[in-house]
C-alpha positions in Angstrom: 104.4 122.8 76.0 104.9 123.0 72.2 108.3 124.6 71.3 108.0 126.9 68.3 104.2 127.4 68.7 103.4 131.0 69.7 100.1 129.8 71.3 101.8 127.2 73.4 100.9 127.4 77.1 103.8 127.7 79.6 103.5 125.1 82.4 105.6 124.9 85.6 106.1 121.1 85.9 104.8 118.2 83.8 105.1 114.4 84.1 105.0 112.6 80.9 104.9 108.9 80.1 108.0 109.2 77.9 110.4 111.9 77.3 109.0 112.9 74.0 105.3 112.4 74.7 103.3 115.3 73.3 100.8 115.6 76.2 101.6 115.3 79.9 99.9 112.8 82.3 100.1 115.2 85.2 100.5 119.0 85.4 101.7 121.0 88.4 101.3 124.7 88.6 102.8 126.5 91.6 101.6 129.9 92.7 103.5 132.0 95.2 100.3 133.9 95.9 96.6 133.5 95.1 96.7 136.4 92.7 94.3 137.0 89.8 96.8 135.4 87.4 96.4 132.1 89.1 93.1 131.6 87.5 94.7 131.8 84.0 97.0 128.9 84.8 94.0 126.6 85.1 92.1 128.2 82.2 95.0 127.8 79.8 94.7 124.1 80.1 91.0 123.4 80.6 89.7 126.0 78.1 91.3 124.4 75.1 89.6 121.8 73.0 90.7 118.3 73.5 92.1 117.7 70.0 94.4 120.7 70.6 95.3 119.8 74.1 94.5 116.4 75.6 93.5 116.9 79.2 95.9 115.5 81.9 95.1 112.6 84.3 95.4 115.2 87.0 96.1 118.9 87.5 97.8 119.8 90.8 97.3 123.6 91.5 99.6 124.5 94.4 99.5 127.7 96.4 102.4 128.6 98.7 100.4 131.5 100.3 96.7 132.3 100.1 96.6 135.3 102.4 95.8 137.5 99.4 92.5 136.8 97.7 91.9 133.4 99.4 88.4 133.3 97.8 90.1 132.7 94.4 91.4 129.3 95.5 87.8 128.3 96.6 86.5 129.6 93.3 89.0 127.5 91.3 88.2 124.4 93.3 84.4 124.8 92.7 84.8 125.6 89.0 87.3 122.9 87.9 87.0 120.0 90.4 84.9 118.1 87.8 88.0 117.9 85.6 90.6 115.9 87.7 91.8 119.1 89.3 92.5 120.1 92.9 94.0 123.0 94.8 96.5 122.8 97.7 97.3 125.5 100.2 100.7 124.7 101.6 100.4 127.3 104.4 97.8 125.1 106.0 98.4 122.2 108.3 96.6 119.6 106.2 97.0 120.3 102.5 100.6 119.3 102.4 99.8 115.8 103.4 96.8 115.8 101.0 99.1 116.8 98.2 101.5 114.0 98.8 98.6 111.5 99.2 97.1 112.6 95.9 100.4 112.5 94.1 101.1 108.9 95.3 97.5 107.8 94.5 97.8 109.2 91.0 101.2 107.6 90.5 100.0 104.1 91.4 97.3 104.3 88.9 100.0 103.9 86.3 102.5 101.6 88.1 102.3 100.0 91.5 105.9 100.7 92.5 107.9 103.9 92.9 111.2 104.9 94.5 110.1 105.3 98.1 113.7 105.8 99.2 114.0 109.0 97.1 110.5 110.2 98.2 111.5 110.0 101.9 114.9 111.6 101.1 113.1 114.6 99.5 110.7 115.0 102.3 113.6 114.9 104.8 115.5 117.6 103.0 112.8 120.1 101.9 110.6 122.3 104.0 107.9 123.7 101.6 105.6 120.7 102.1 105.2 120.3 105.9 104.7 116.5 105.9 106.4 114.1 108.3 107.9 110.9 107.0 105.8 108.9 109.4 102.6 110.5 108.0 103.6 109.4 104.5 104.5 105.9 105.6 101.1 105.6 107.2 99.4 106.7 104.0 101.1 103.9 102.2 100.1 101.3 104.7 96.5 102.5 104.6 96.6 101.9 100.9 98.2 98.4 101.2 101.3 99.5 99.5 103.5 97.3 101.6 101.6 94.2 100.3 102.3 95.0 96.7 105.0 92.7 95.2 108.1 94.6 94.2 107.6 97.6 96.5 110.2 96.3 99.0 108.6 98.5 101.7 110.5 96.8 104.6 113.8 96.8 102.8 113.4 100.5 102.0 113.0 101.3 105.6 116.1 99.3 106.3 118.1 101.1 103.6 117.0 104.5 105.1 118.2 103.4 108.6 121.5 102.0 107.3 122.3 105.0 105.1 120.5 108.0 106.6 119.9 107.0 110.2 116.6 109.1 110.6 115.2 108.4 114.1 111.5 108.6 113.0 112.1 105.8 110.4 114.0 103.7 112.9 111.1 103.8 115.4 108.6 103.2 112.7 110.5 100.2 111.4 110.7 98.5 114.7 106.9 98.9 115.2 106.1 97.8 111.7 108.4 94.8 111.9 106.1 93.0 114.3 103.2 93.7 112.0 105.2 92.4 109.1 106.2 89.2 110.9 102.7 88.5 112.1 101.3 88.2 108.5 102.9 85.6 106.1 101.0 87.1 103.2 103.1 90.2 103.1 105.5 90.3 100.2 109.1 89.0 100.6 111.8 91.6 100.1 114.2 91.5 97.1 117.5 91.6 98.9 120.6 91.7 96.6 122.5 89.0 98.6 121.1 85.5 98.1 121.8 84.5 101.7 119.8 87.6 102.9 116.8 86.6 100.7 116.9 83.0 102.1 117.2 83.8 105.8 115.8 87.3 106.1 112.8 86.2 108.1 115.1 84.5 110.7 117.1 87.8 110.9 113.9 89.8 111.3 112.7 87.7 114.3 116.1 88.2 115.9 115.9 92.0 115.4 112.3 92.1 116.7 113.4 90.3 119.9 116.6 92.3 120.5 115.2 95.8 119.7 111.5 95.7 119.1 108.5 95.3 121.4 105.3 93.2 121.6 106.9 90.0 120.5 107.4 87.3 123.1 110.3 84.8 123.0 107.9 81.9 123.1 105.9 83.2 120.1 109.1 83.9 118.2 110.6 80.5 119.0 107.5 78.7 117.7 107.6 80.8 114.5 111.3 80.0 114.0 110.6 76.3 114.6 107.9 76.4 111.9 110.4 78.1 109.5 112.9 75.4 110.3 110.5 72.5 109.8 109.1 73.9 106.6 112.4 74.9 105.0 113.1 73.3 101.6 114.6 71.0 100.4 115.6 70.0 104.0 115.1 71.4 107.4 117.0 74.6 108.3 120.3 74.2 110.2 120.7 70.6 109.1 124.5 69.8 108.7 124.4 68.4 105.2 127.8 68.9 103.7 129.0 68.1 100.2 125.8 69.0 98.4 127.4 72.1 96.8 130.3 74.4 97.5 127.9 77.4 98.0 125.8 75.4 100.5 128.9 74.4 102.4 130.0 78.0 102.6 126.6 79.0 104.0 126.9 76.3 106.7 130.5 77.3 107.6 130.5 81.1 107.1 127.0 82.3 107.6 125.2 80.0 110.0 127.7 80.5 112.9 127.0 84.3 113.0 123.2 83.9 112.4 122.9 81.3 115.1 124.9 83.4 117.5 122.5 86.3 116.7 119.6 84.1 117.7 121.4 83.1 120.9 121.7 86.8 121.7 118.1 87.4 120.9 116.8 84.6 123.1 119.3 85.0 126.0 119.0 84.7 129.0 116.1 82.3 128.3 116.9 78.6 128.1 115.5 78.8 124.5 118.9 80.3 123.5 120.5 76.9 124.1 118.5 75.4 121.2 120.4 77.5 118.7 123.9 77.1 120.2 123.3 73.3 120.1 122.3 73.6 116.4 125.6 75.2 115.8 127.4 72.6 117.8 125.7 69.9 115.6 127.0 71.5 112.5 130.6 71.8 113.8 130.6 68.1 114.9 130.1 67.0 111.3 133.5 68.4 110.2 136.3 66.0 110.7 139.4 68.1 109.7 140.7 71.1 111.5 141.0 74.0 108.9 140.3 77.7 108.7 136.8 76.8 107.7 135.7 75.2 110.9 138.0 77.3 113.2 135.7 80.2 112.2 132.6 78.2 113.3 134.3 76.8 116.5 135.2 80.3 117.6 131.7 81.5 117.1 130.4 78.4 118.9 132.4 79.4 121.9 130.8 82.9 121.8 127.3 81.6 121.1 127.4 79.0 123.9 128.7 81.5 126.4 125.8 83.9 125.5 123.3 81.0 125.7 124.8 79.6 128.9 125.3 76.3 127.1 128.2 74.5 129.0 128.0 71.4 126.8 128.4 73.1 123.5 131.2 75.3 124.8 133.1 72.2 126.0 132.5 70.6 122.6 134.2 73.6 120.8 136.9 73.8 123.5 137.9 70.2 123.3 138.1 70.2 119.4 140.3 73.4 119.4 142.5 72.2 122.3 143.0 68.7 120.8 144.4 70.4 117.7 146.8 72.6 119.5 144.8 75.8 120.1 144.3 78.9 118.0 145.8 82.4 117.9 144.5 84.6 120.6 143.8 87.4 118.1 141.1 85.3 116.4 139.3 85.0 119.7 139.5 88.7 120.5 138.5 89.8 117.0 136.6 86.8 115.4 136.5 86.3 111.7 133.2 87.4 110.1 133.4 85.5 106.8 135.1 82.4 105.5 136.6 82.2 102.0 138.9 79.9 100.2 142.0 81.8 101.4 142.5 81.4 105.2 142.5 84.3 107.6 146.0 85.8 107.6 146.2 85.2 111.4 146.0 81.5 110.7 148.6 81.5 107.9 151.4 82.8 110.2 149.9 82.1 113.7 151.4 83.8 116.8 150.4 83.6 120.4 148.7 80.3 120.2 146.4 79.7 123.2 144.4 76.8 124.6 140.7 77.6 125.3 140.0 78.1 129.0 137.0 76.6 130.8 133.5 78.0 130.6 133.7 79.9 133.8 137.2 81.4 133.0 136.2 82.7 129.6 135.1 86.1 130.7 138.3 86.9 132.7 140.5 85.6 129.9 138.8 87.6 127.3 138.9 90.8 129.4 142.7 90.4 129.9 143.3 90.1 126.2 140.7 92.5 124.8 140.9 96.3 124.6 137.8 98.4 124.5 134.2 97.2 124.4 131.1 97.4 122.3 130.3 100.9 121.0 127.9 101.2 118.1 124.4 100.9 116.8 123.2 97.3 117.0 120.3 97.8 114.6 122.5 99.3 111.9 125.1 96.6 112.4 122.6 93.8 112.0 120.7 95.3 109.1 123.8 96.2 107.2 125.8 93.1 108.2 123.1 90.5 107.3 120.6 92.1 105.0 121.6 95.4 103.2 125.3 94.5 102.9 126.6 98.0 102.1 129.7 97.4 104.2 129.1 94.0 105.6 132.6 93.4 107.0 132.6 96.6 109.1 129.1 96.0 110.3 129.8 92.3 111.2 132.9 93.4 113.0 130.8 95.7 115.1 128.3 92.9 115.6 131.1 90.6 116.7 132.2 93.2 119.3 128.6 93.3 120.6 128.6 89.4 120.9 131.9 89.4 122.8 130.4 91.8 125.3 127.3 89.6 125.6 129.5 86.5 126.2 131.0 88.1 129.3 128.0 89.4 131.3 129.6 88.9 134.7 132.9 90.5 134.1 
């Protein structure tokens, strides 16, 4: 504790408020066995007068094995439990979880947030504390941690799924997502991408319908309509161009994919048509034929095929064909972003094709496309629309999924 002081106690692990704080907030002593010397590790802290050694907020006394002298552990608990002290036997089935619970509870006395991602990572990689990730997540929910602003509980689960792919977290996330969506008072997540922050709730409803359980299409549709009507400063999906360059890019680059995602989530219900028609309304507002609206028109073909929306499909088809068609490659591998520079396939176009009729789409696509959807839809959507680690790759995988969905009869 005190370098240079011959009477300084030796401690295994301490947590301090700052690097150079003289006294620790928490102390951890780890015993391999419940031997006689284990008592000294508590006494060396609590027997000192406070001016010489300010007592910690909590003393965690951890025993890896209590098969030798188990009575000593009970004696220590009875003697020191009035002094913010507790013992933990990690060879039992319950004390590991109690240890984690107490650490988290003590931590949030000082600050409401902590690095949950790293906590879960540690629990996944170590074996001394026999605690499941799901048990820890349940502890946090019981304490209302997910409601605390800044904790980003939902986003942390998504990061773990996108980066680590642990099956227990995936199942937990899908169950929790319905709970999250059913309560508007839960804290919003601080996604790094502005578009993700603005439209995350829409994405979450789509994920819940595609991969979750317990959420009906009718309920989800009503919730999405409420989001649309209450969106500020104008209703969601409204084709107001020219307000700002960033807003125009959202309309042209992001909305085609997001609305196609909603079509996939609601298909084969007729409710899917609502979203393909919203995309058709956006595309009708563009008068010129450039790489910006070619991106949206291609996605409208896919979205309307998924939704079974003949009218919107014909709208996209007629615009493209009236302007001479598009390269077949951009139909087989749709663009997933729009930027100032056009897609290279449009700069030097080859194999220009006219769009076939609604009923011929599947056979045409099959004859030009190699392979089919292979991947993890949840990871593709989470990373492509929310986490954005490698959004282009994830969106390309999502596009492949959508192409498969657009040809169900082939």
